[in-house]
RODO-2510 file (C-alpha; in nm, 4 decimals, decimal comma):
residues 483
     n   res          X          Y          Z
     1     m     2,8807    -0,0235     0,1911
     2     d     2,8691     0,2829    -0,0348
     3     l     2,5489     0,2744    -0,2381
     4     t     2,5357     0,6508    -0,2813
     5     s     2,8289     0,7276    -0,5105
     6     s     2,7177     0,4758    -0,7730
     7     i     2,3740     0,3273    -0,8465
     8     f     2,3811     0,0158    -1,0635
     9     g     2,7084     0,1359    -1,2150
    10     n     2,5855     0,4907    -1,2766
    11     r     2,8236     0,7303    -1,1009
    12     q     2,6638     1,0177    -0,9122
    13     p     2,8000     1,3737    -0,9224
    14     t     3,0168     1,4858    -0,6332
    15     a     2,7583     1,7491    -0,5407
    16     v     2,4893     1,4798    -0,5050
    17     v     2,7116     1,2684    -0,2793
    18     k     2,7998     1,5690    -0,0631
    19     k     2,4342     1,6640    -0,0270
    20     a     2,3450     1,3082     0,0754
    21     t     2,6266     1,2967     0,3311
    22     k     2,5167     1,6309     0,4727
    23     a     2,1576     1,5075     0,5080
    24     k     2,2733     1,2023     0,7032
    25     a     2,4857     1,4203     0,9326
    26     s     2,1959     1,6566     0,9974
    27     y     1,9691     1,3679     1,1037
    28     l     2,2367     1,2325     1,3365
    29     k     2,2581     1,5744     1,4964
    30     k     1,8798     1,6091     1,5206
    31     f     1,7862     1,2588     1,6382
    32     g     2,1028     1,1179     1,7973
    33     d     2,3336     0,8318     1,7043
    34     d     2,2357     0,4761     1,8071
    35     r     2,4779     0,2882     1,5807
    36     h     2,6634     0,1548     1,8845
    37     i     2,3521    -0,0127     2,0282
    38     s     2,2774    -0,3843     1,9855
    39     y     1,8982    -0,4097     1,9896
    40     p     1,7511    -0,7374     2,1197
    41     l     1,4681    -0,8822     1,9105
    42     s     1,1749    -1,1012     2,0095
    43     s     0,8222    -1,1578     1,8806
    44     t     0,4633    -1,1402     2,0024
    45     f     0,1460    -1,2553     1,8289
    46     n    -0,0423    -0,9769     1,6502
    47     p    -0,3913    -0,9888     1,8068
    48     v    -0,5681    -0,8245     1,5106
    49     i    -0,4293    -0,9742     1,1904
    50     g    -0,2466    -1,2617     1,3578
    51     p    -0,5497    -1,4969     1,3507
    52     a    -0,6084    -1,4309     0,9788
    53     l    -0,2524    -1,3878     0,8500
    54     g    -0,0332    -1,5534     1,1138
    55     v     0,1555    -1,2295     1,1783
    56     q     0,4054    -1,2007     1,4622
    57     n     0,5221    -0,8524     1,5638
    58     i     0,8956    -0,7997     1,6139
    59     n     0,9749    -0,6021     1,9298
    60     l     1,2992    -0,4402     2,0407
    61     n     1,3249    -0,6401     2,3640
    62     n     1,3885    -0,9944     2,4798
    63     t     1,0611    -1,0461     2,6671
    64     g     0,8747    -1,2192     2,3832
    65     e     0,9195    -1,5427     2,1941
    66     p     1,2398    -1,6099     1,9976
    67     i     1,2265    -1,5546     1,6222
    68     d     1,2044    -1,8728     1,4148
    69     t     1,5014    -1,8313     1,1824
    70     k     1,4234    -2,1547     0,9928
    71     k     1,0610    -2,1018     0,8876
    72     g     1,0366    -1,7299     0,9560
    73     m     1,0210    -1,4533     0,6964
    74     i     1,0823    -1,0904     0,7911
    75     i     0,8435    -0,8366     0,6381
    76     g     1,0199    -0,5046     0,6715
    77     n     0,7880    -0,2092     0,6345
    78     i     0,6972     0,1374     0,7513
    79     r     0,3661     0,3049     0,8018
    80     m     0,3557     0,5765     0,5387
    81     g    -0,0061     0,6068     0,4383
    82     y    -0,1847     0,2707     0,4140
    83     g    -0,0380     0,1334     0,0909
    84     h     0,2839    -0,0139     0,2288
    85     y     0,0997    -0,1774     0,5192
    86     r    -0,1473    -0,3205     0,2691
    87     i     0,1308    -0,4763     0,0618
    88     s     0,2848    -0,6138     0,3823
    89     m    -0,0432    -0,7842     0,4667
    90     a    -0,0558    -0,9408     0,1206
    91     i     0,2976    -1,0776     0,1602
    92     a     0,2183    -1,2026     0,5111
    93     s    -0,0946    -1,3755     0,3833
    94     a     0,0963    -1,5514     0,1063
    95     a     0,3782    -1,6444     0,3452
    96     r     0,1391    -1,8064     0,5889
    97     h    -0,0428    -1,9905     0,3082
    98     l     0,2892    -2,1297     0,1826
    99     g     0,3932    -2,2481     0,5283
   100     y     0,6101    -1,9646     0,6635
   101     t     0,5777    -1,7452     0,9707
   102     p     0,5518    -1,3764     0,8745
   103     y     0,7374    -1,1449     1,1143
   104     w     0,6198    -0,7832     1,1021
   105     l     0,9087    -0,5377     1,1388
   106     d     0,7891    -0,1769     1,1187
   107     l     1,0896     0,0573     1,1335
   108     n     0,8579     0,3511     1,1955
   109     a     0,7244     0,1880     1,5118
   110     y     1,0620     0,1960     1,6869
   111     q     1,0668     0,5583     1,7956
   112     e     1,3484     0,4930     2,0414
   113     t     1,5807     0,4453     1,7420
   114     t     1,7460     0,7065     1,5236
   115     g     1,6043     0,5488     1,2093
   116     g     1,2524     0,5388     1,3506
   117     q     1,2595     0,9090     1,4295
   118     v     1,3946     0,9920     1,0825
   119     i     1,1126     0,7955     0,9188
   120     s     0,8495     0,9586     1,1407
   121     h     0,9838     1,3016     1,0486
   122     l     0,9745     1,2271     0,6743
   123     n     0,6328     1,0640     0,6982
   124     k     0,4828     1,3751     0,8571
   125     l     0,6223     1,5884     0,5752
   126     y     0,4747     1,3569     0,3106
   127     s     0,1332     1,3446     0,4775
   128     l     0,1291     1,7237     0,5023
   129     g     0,2150     1,7544     0,1346
   130     s    -0,0627     1,5113     0,0404
   131     r    -0,3221     1,7107     0,2323
   132     l    -0,2016     2,0451     0,0968
   133     s    -0,2108     1,9086    -0,2577
   134     q    -0,5847     1,8445    -0,2211
   135     k    -0,6517     2,1813    -0,0614
   136     y    -0,4466     2,4097    -0,2848
   137     s    -0,4525     2,3444    -0,6590
   138     l    -0,1511     2,5657    -0,7320
   139     f     0,0606     2,3818    -0,4751
   140     n    -0,0506     2,0553    -0,6320
   141     s     0,0166     2,1502    -0,9938
   142     l     0,3347     2,3514    -0,9445
   143     y     0,5058     2,1392    -0,6784
   144     w     0,3419     1,8203    -0,5473
   145     e     0,2563     1,6545    -0,8799
   146     k     0,6047     1,7241    -1,0128
   147     l     0,7757     1,6008    -0,6987
   148     n     0,5806     1,2739    -0,6980
   149     s     0,6179     1,1992    -1,0677
   150     e     0,9548     1,3571    -1,1583
   151     g     1,1420     1,4497    -0,8380
   152     f     1,1196     1,1019    -0,6882
   153     k     1,2161     0,9579    -1,0256
   154     k     1,5756     1,0854    -1,0171
   155     l     1,8762     0,8722    -0,9266
   156     s     2,0005     1,1643    -0,7189
   157     f     1,6973     1,1215    -0,4925
   158     n     1,7840     0,7547    -0,4425
   159     a     2,1444     0,8464    -0,3653
   160     k     2,0300     1,0632    -0,0759
   161     d     1,7905     0,7980     0,0527
   162     q     2,0634     0,5347     0,0428
   163     k     2,2857     0,7458     0,2634
   164     v     2,0084     0,8282     0,5113
   165     s     1,8865     0,4662     0,5272
   166     e     2,2241     0,3686     0,6718
   167     l     2,0798     0,5074     0,9961
   168     m     1,7929     0,2557     0,9804
   169     a     2,0124    -0,0556     0,9682
   170     t     2,1039    -0,0767     1,3368
   171     v     1,7844    -0,2555     1,4474
   172     l     1,8564    -0,5422     1,2052
   173     g     2,1977    -0,6220     1,3463
   174     n     2,0845    -0,9325     1,5357
   175     l     1,9023    -1,1012     1,2456
   176     p     2,0773    -1,3853     1,0597
   177     d     2,2371    -1,2514     0,7426
   178     d     2,0701    -1,5114     0,5202
   179     m     1,7196    -1,4918     0,6696
   180     p     1,4522    -1,4097     0,4076
   181     f     1,3759    -1,0372     0,4277
   182     v     1,0928    -0,8861     0,2226
   183     g     1,0887    -0,5071     0,2283
   184     t     0,7549    -0,3514     0,1339
   185     h     0,9068    -0,0059     0,1336
   186     t     1,2475     0,0708    -0,0063
   187     w     1,3901     0,2028     0,3230
   188     p     1,3626    -0,1318     0,5066
   189     a     1,5095    -0,3056     0,2021
   190     q     1,7962    -0,0558     0,1904
   191     a     1,8469    -0,0902     0,5660
   192     a     1,8669    -0,4695     0,5344
   193     i     2,1352    -0,4418     0,2664
   194     h     2,3314    -0,1928     0,4782
   195     a     2,3016    -0,4380     0,7696
   196     g     2,4729    -0,7057     0,5597
   197     m     2,1700    -0,9231     0,4857
   198     s     2,2052    -1,1297     0,1682
   199     n     1,8510    -1,2509     0,0910
   200     v     1,6549    -0,9280     0,0500
   201     i     1,3489    -0,8741    -0,1708
   202     n     1,2455    -0,5164    -0,2453
   203     v     0,8708    -0,5038    -0,3179
   204     v     0,8059    -0,2089    -0,5487
   205     p     0,4641    -0,0378    -0,5281
   206     d     0,2762     0,1649    -0,7901
   207     n     0,3141     0,1430    -1,1667
   208     w     0,5410     0,4412    -1,2352
   209     p     0,9170     0,3674    -1,2250
   210     m     1,0953     0,5949    -0,9778
   211     a     1,4506     0,5781    -0,8431
   212     l     1,2953     0,6420    -0,5025
   213     h     1,2091     0,2698    -0,4932
   214     l     1,5544     0,1324    -0,5809
   215     s     1,7523    -0,0740    -0,3320
   216     e     2,0680    -0,1972    -0,5002
   217     g     2,1747    -0,5353    -0,3643
   218     a     1,8155    -0,6540    -0,3253
   219     r     1,6030    -0,8366    -0,5786
   220     h     1,3273    -0,6034    -0,6947
   221     v     0,9781    -0,7337    -0,7715
   222     v     0,7282    -0,5257    -0,9676
   223     q     0,3591    -0,5674    -1,0450
   224     t     0,3389    -0,4906    -1,4163
   225     p     0,5327    -0,5478    -1,7414
   226     s     0,5576    -0,1749    -1,8119
   227     s     0,7037    -0,1165    -1,4665
   228     y     0,9586    -0,3910    -1,5317
   229     f     1,0850    -0,2319    -1,8519
   230     g     1,0969     0,1147    -1,6982
   231     y     1,2990    -0,0024    -1,3994
   232     r     1,5216    -0,2389    -1,5958
   233     m     1,6383     0,0495    -1,8142
   234     l     1,6247     0,3095    -1,5334
   235     k     1,4284     0,5071    -1,7881
   236     g     1,4208     0,8824    -1,7338
   237     m     1,6000     0,8628    -1,3987
   238     d     1,8686     1,1071    -1,5086
   239     g     1,6874     1,3282    -1,7556
   240     d     1,7377     1,2135    -2,1150
   241     k     2,0636     1,0358    -2,0352
   242     v     2,0802     0,6679    -2,1311
   243     l     2,1891     0,4850    -1,8164
   244     k     2,3439     0,1482    -1,7453
   245     p     2,0506    -0,0900    -1,6902
   246     m     1,9673    -0,2972    -1,3874
   247     p     2,1143    -0,6500    -1,4083
   248     a     1,8685    -0,9259    -1,5018
   249     d     1,8979    -1,0881    -1,1586
   250     s     1,8011    -0,7637    -0,9832
   251     i     1,4444    -0,7216    -1,1082
   252     f     1,1482    -0,9512    -1,1720
   253     h     0,7867    -0,9059    -1,2827
   254     t     0,5727    -1,1099    -1,0422
   255     g     0,2189    -0,9688    -1,0713
   256     h    -0,0051    -0,7756    -0,8336
   257     f     0,0550    -0,8178    -0,4604
   258     i    -0,2760    -0,9613    -0,3335
   259     d    -0,3761    -1,1493    -0,0182
   260     h    -0,4476    -1,5218    -0,0437
   261     e    -0,7826    -1,4631     0,1301
   262     l    -0,8956    -1,2357    -0,1538
   263     l    -0,8035    -1,4917    -0,4191
   264     v    -0,9111    -1,8201    -0,2636
   265     d    -1,2773    -1,7794    -0,3708
   266     l    -1,2571    -1,4910    -0,6154
   267     k    -1,4915    -1,6663    -0,8575
   268     g    -1,7509    -1,7085    -0,5842
   269     d    -1,7244    -1,3435    -0,4769
   270     c    -1,7758    -1,2271    -0,8362
   271     q    -2,0721    -1,4601    -0,8790
   272     k    -2,2353    -1,3206    -0,5648
   273     r    -2,1970    -0,9676    -0,7031
   274     k    -2,3739    -1,0682    -1,0214
   275     e    -2,6527    -1,2407    -0,8293
   276     r    -2,7140    -0,9326    -0,6149
   277     l    -2,7272    -0,7127    -0,9237
   278     n    -2,9595    -0,9536    -1,1075
   279     n    -3,1908    -0,9762    -0,8073
   280     g    -3,2281    -0,5998    -0,7655
   281     k    -3,0467    -0,5801    -0,4318
   282     p    -2,9062    -0,2416    -0,3259
   283     v    -2,5762    -0,1780    -0,5019
   284     r    -2,3052    -0,1972    -0,2376
   285     i    -2,0510     0,0843    -0,2686
   286     l    -1,7342     0,0983    -0,0596
   287     l    -1,5642     0,4342     0,0010
   288     t    -1,2080     0,4184     0,1301
   289     i    -1,0355     0,7097     0,2999
   290     g    -0,6616     0,7022     0,2287
   291     g    -0,3934     0,7001     0,4947
   292     a    -0,3056     1,0636     0,4275
   293     g    -0,6648     1,1652     0,5094
   294     a    -0,6895     1,3603     0,1848
   295     q    -0,9801     1,4094    -0,0598
   296     f    -1,2421     1,4973     0,1980
   297     e    -1,4304     1,7303    -0,0371
   298     i    -1,4697     1,4629    -0,3051
   299     y    -1,6118     1,2081    -0,0635
   300     r    -1,8521     1,4597     0,0831
   301     s    -1,9937     1,5339    -0,2631
   302     i    -2,0265     1,1647    -0,3434
   303     i    -2,2125     1,0899    -0,0209
   304     r    -2,4542     1,3785    -0,0697
   305     h    -2,5324     1,2571    -0,4211
   306     l    -2,6019     0,9044    -0,2969
   307     l    -2,8302     0,9906    -0,0051
   308     p    -3,1653     0,9809    -0,1978
   309     q    -3,0732     0,6457    -0,3520
   310     i    -2,9751     0,5056    -0,0127
   311     i    -3,3147     0,6103     0,1265
   312     n    -3,4858     0,4383    -0,1708
   313     r    -3,2806     0,1203    -0,1131
   314     k    -3,1167     0,1450    -0,4528
   315     v    -2,7721     0,1791    -0,2938
   316     s    -2,6071     0,0778     0,0314
   317     l    -2,2944     0,2627     0,1372
   318     l    -1,9896     0,1384     0,3287
   319     i    -1,7408     0,4033     0,4461
   320     n    -1,4037     0,3101     0,5945
   321     v    -1,2320     0,6131     0,7484
   322     g    -0,9481     0,3968     0,8802
   323     d    -0,7922     0,5443     1,1937
   324     y    -0,9074     0,8979     1,1090
   325     k    -1,1950     0,9551     1,3534
   326     n    -1,1790     1,3281     1,2784
   327     v    -1,2711     1,2580     0,9158
   328     w    -1,5881     1,0783     1,0207
   329     e    -1,6787     1,3465     1,2720
   330     q    -1,6373     1,6164     1,0080
   331     l    -1,8489     1,4225     0,7589
   332     v    -2,1261     1,3850     1,0165
   333     a    -2,1069     1,7556     1,0998
   334     d    -2,1401     1,8475     0,7320
   335     i    -2,3990     1,5806     0,6413
   336     p    -2,6525     1,5423     0,9263
   337     a    -2,8067     1,2330     0,7642
   338     l    -2,4932     1,0404     0,8602
   339     h    -2,6060     1,0519     1,2228
   340     k    -2,8306     0,7568     1,1302
   341     a    -2,5401     0,5508     0,9998
   342     h    -2,4314     0,2379     1,1820
   343     l    -2,0792     0,3151     1,3042
   344     f    -1,8438     0,0302     1,3863
   345     d    -1,6332     0,2186     1,6401
   346     n    -1,3324     0,0061     1,7421
   347     d    -1,5526    -0,2999     1,6984
   348     w    -1,3209    -0,5482     1,5289
   349     e    -1,5378    -0,8512     1,6062
   350     g    -1,8400    -0,6699     1,4683
   351     v    -1,6548    -0,5789     1,1503
   352     q    -1,5494    -0,9378     1,0908
   353     a    -1,9048    -1,0643     1,1407
   354     f    -2,0497    -0,7943     0,9143
   355     a    -1,7978    -0,8653     0,6366
   356     n    -1,8461    -1,2425     0,6388
   357     p    -1,8615    -1,3320     0,2670
   358     d    -2,0660    -1,6453     0,3434
   359     s    -2,3462    -1,4454     0,5025
   360     d    -2,6614    -1,3945     0,2975
   361     q    -2,7679    -1,0900     0,4992
   362     s    -2,9169    -0,7978     0,3127
   363     i    -2,7156    -0,4798     0,3585
   364     e    -2,9071    -0,1520     0,3480
   365     g    -2,8371     0,2054     0,4557
   366     i    -2,5003     0,3459     0,5575
   367     h    -2,2353     0,1607     0,7541
   368     a    -1,9163     0,3361     0,8676
   369     f    -1,5971     0,1875     1,0049
   370     y    -1,3376     0,3416     1,2335
   371     s    -1,0571     0,1853     1,4336
   372     s    -0,7792     0,3457     1,6321
   373     d    -0,5696     0,0348     1,5631
   374     i    -0,3763     0,0721     1,2381
   375     f    -0,3954    -0,2985     1,1547
   376     s    -0,7735    -0,3226     1,1726
   377     a    -0,8059     0,0220     1,0124
   378     v    -0,6255    -0,1034     0,7010
   379     y    -0,7496    -0,4619     0,6965
   380     t    -1,1147    -0,3587     0,7279
   381     t    -1,1041    -0,2516     0,3645
   382     n    -0,9683    -0,5941     0,2672
   383     l    -1,2590    -0,7622     0,4435
   384     l    -1,5181    -0,5294     0,2916
   385     m    -1,3836    -0,5797    -0,0626
   386     r    -1,5260    -0,9309    -0,0728
   387     i    -1,8831    -0,8191     0,0035
   388     t    -1,8947    -0,4941    -0,1955
   389     d    -2,0115    -0,4517    -0,5533
   390     f    -1,7637    -0,1787    -0,6375
   391     m    -1,5126     0,0360    -0,4543
   392     i    -1,4449     0,4080    -0,4924
   393     t    -1,0839     0,4968    -0,4243
   394     k    -0,7932     0,7045    -0,5401
   395     p    -0,5603     0,5040    -0,7703
   396     s    -0,3221     0,4062    -0,4913
   397     e    -0,2131     0,0509    -0,4114
   398     l    -0,5824    -0,0421    -0,4101
   399     a    -0,5768     0,0014    -0,7880
   400     f    -0,4174    -0,3420    -0,8156
   401     y    -0,6800    -0,5302    -0,6129
   402     p    -0,9318    -0,7735    -0,7710
   403     v    -1,2535    -0,5851    -0,7044
   404     p    -1,4513    -0,3556    -0,9396
   405     k    -1,3244    -0,0003    -0,8890
   406     l    -1,4056     0,3612    -0,9677
   407     f    -1,1045     0,5909    -0,9461
   408     i    -1,1303     0,9464    -0,8199
   409     q    -0,8530     1,2070    -0,8312
   410     r    -0,5054     1,0840    -0,7409
   411     v    -0,2810     1,2175    -0,4654
   412     g     0,0561     1,2503    -0,6375
   413     g     0,1425     1,2052    -1,0039
   414     h     0,2807     0,8528    -0,9612
   415     e    -0,0657     0,7186    -0,8750
   416     a    -0,2036     0,8003    -1,2206
   417     y    -0,0392     0,4933    -1,3674
   418     g    -0,2140     0,2587    -1,1257
   419     a    -0,5468     0,3679    -1,2736
   420     l    -0,4127     0,3153    -1,6253
   421     r    -0,3096    -0,0396    -1,5365
   422     s    -0,6495    -0,1207    -1,3881
   423     a    -0,8401     0,0320    -1,6790
   424     e    -0,6372    -0,1690    -1,9308
   425     i    -0,7015    -0,4926    -1,7406
   426     g    -1,0651    -0,3899    -1,7186
   427     d    -1,1164    -0,4360    -1,3434
   428     g    -1,1510    -0,0608    -1,2848
   429     t    -1,2300     0,2685    -1,4546
   430     v    -0,9968     0,5374    -1,5761
   431     e    -0,9149     0,8120    -1,3252
   432     f    -1,1729     1,0890    -1,2938
   433     e    -0,9980     1,4044    -1,1773
   434     q    -1,3162     1,6137    -1,1732
   435     t    -1,5677     1,5353    -0,9011
   436     d    -1,8686     1,5857    -1,1298
   437     a    -1,7276     1,3358    -1,3788
   438     a    -1,6565     1,0837    -1,1035
   439     i    -2,0151     1,1134    -0,9784
   440     q    -2,1465     1,0707    -1,3330
   441     m    -1,9428     0,7506    -1,3725
   442     m    -2,0599     0,6263    -1,0350
   443     q    -2,4233     0,6806    -1,1320
   444     l    -2,3638     0,4982    -1,4591
   445     m    -2,2266     0,1987    -1,2694
   446     i    -2,5330     0,2020    -1,0440
   447     d    -2,7805     0,2247    -1,3321
   448     d    -2,6054     0,0060    -1,5897
   449     k    -2,5311    -0,3190    -1,4083
   450     s    -2,3423    -0,4589    -1,7082
   451     i    -2,0407    -0,2410    -1,6203
   452     i    -1,9811    -0,4119    -1,2861
   453     k    -2,0531    -0,7533    -1,4380
   454     t    -1,7966    -0,6921    -1,7111
   455     m    -1,5383    -0,5887    -1,4516
   456     c    -1,6068    -0,9153    -1,2684
   457     d    -1,5494    -1,1114    -1,5887
   458     n    -1,2243    -0,9248    -1,6476
   459     i    -1,1099    -0,9960    -1,2917
   460     l    -1,1518    -1,3692    -1,3477
   461     k    -0,9708    -1,3495    -1,6825
   462     a    -0,6813    -1,1711    -1,5139
   463     q    -0,6704    -1,4289    -1,2361
   464     s    -0,6571    -1,7121    -1,4886
   465     v    -0,3258    -1,5814    -1,6277
   466     g    -0,1653    -1,5024    -1,2910
   467     v    -0,2064    -1,1246    -1,2847
   468     y    -0,2807    -1,1289    -0,9099
   469     d    -0,0137    -1,3853    -0,8080
   470     g     0,2616    -1,1396    -0,7129
   471     a     0,2546    -1,2087    -0,3381
   472     y     0,2830    -1,5840    -0,3868
   473     k     0,5749    -1,5485    -0,6280
   474     t     0,7538    -1,2993    -0,4018
   475     v     0,7357    -1,5351    -0,1048
   476     e     0,8579    -1,8256    -0,3186
   477     m     1,1563    -1,6165    -0,4330
   478     a     1,2426    -1,5173    -0,0765
   479     a     1,2136    -1,8764     0,0450
   480     a     1,4369    -2,0038    -0,2376
   481     g     1,7142    -1,7717    -0,1253
   482     k     1,9584    -1,5465    -0,3057
   483     g     2,0340    -1,6579    -0,6588
***
């Protein structure tokens, strides 16, 4: 299936097609050709998020349990940062709630495959770029910002990806063609289409339309109305040229992709925040370290500013460094006071007990969280959201979550529009690119409790009109089948 030469009826230049074909050939030469292999598939229970989300891991062997093709739903993803895993968890949560078995298929995990090695190679390049963008302002302004907001926006970029993703389709060869497949990154969605699957949903992240996220042949679901219009018209994806639009049955606005567990008692969680604030309890602040491990300097400045208020029990601080132990070790080396923090070090049971939203325990001081397991590293933030008063994060996929938020500097131009969405809904601030301004806003939220309370009110208003129902609607679409 040739999805490179033409994208939704928009013909690509010969030079673009040749470049895409050359890229595919170079990866075959570098990583080998496994297109002749028939990979067996079986499943095993995910010990970390399985109990909460019902997730079964798909393995490339026949030693596990057979895949339930009747009530199963494939969640095709890759680990590239934390955002795509986070969306996958939201889809899995909704799938389980609606009576389906979510099967976790991470193309990046299969390093014995050609496609897995290609993804790993590209992921390392992206992570390096993210870190360099935070370290070198000229690199960020002259290259990284433009690549993330304009380079990835071009149809020519999608044409290349479509050709390369043909190498990722082999592992899907033994899945039924009509089995529901939800891709939470465009490469798995593209791979599923190349493999001949007919019921594919392409879950589109962010709030900035980019051709990078297109997977022709799949049904695309987006989180916001503005994203819908941008994608429907393929706006700006070939300079100022007016392009043929996406067909109506190829794109749908569903709402934000949020876990069922975060929505089931959202009113109660917001009420508990207000009660803590009214009763003078320490303001609980959650810092999240992104999957690229960037923005170290910003977090260090924030922590130093908060230390006197933590000592005076005005603030309590929760820090999730994910699976980046080196980030925590560097923070402790730079800020000796962190030696007194309570570190949950690969303590998944302890994390779950600590983050129990029904507990009336008083939280004081500093609590840090690290896990070498990627699933618990990501899902820890989900658990902590319910017991925090506000979260400090870059405007990544977390921008769409129903918890009060303060946004620090983005990593990549596309993330800016997540902050705009949140600020317009009123469940988060605008983005603060300067550290001093971010700290000023943080202090304002600590001192003026009405800001967090207003965000809570706005969260409940948004929930009442279905803003956060995207995961439910996506699962319902996949279960209903193509057309």
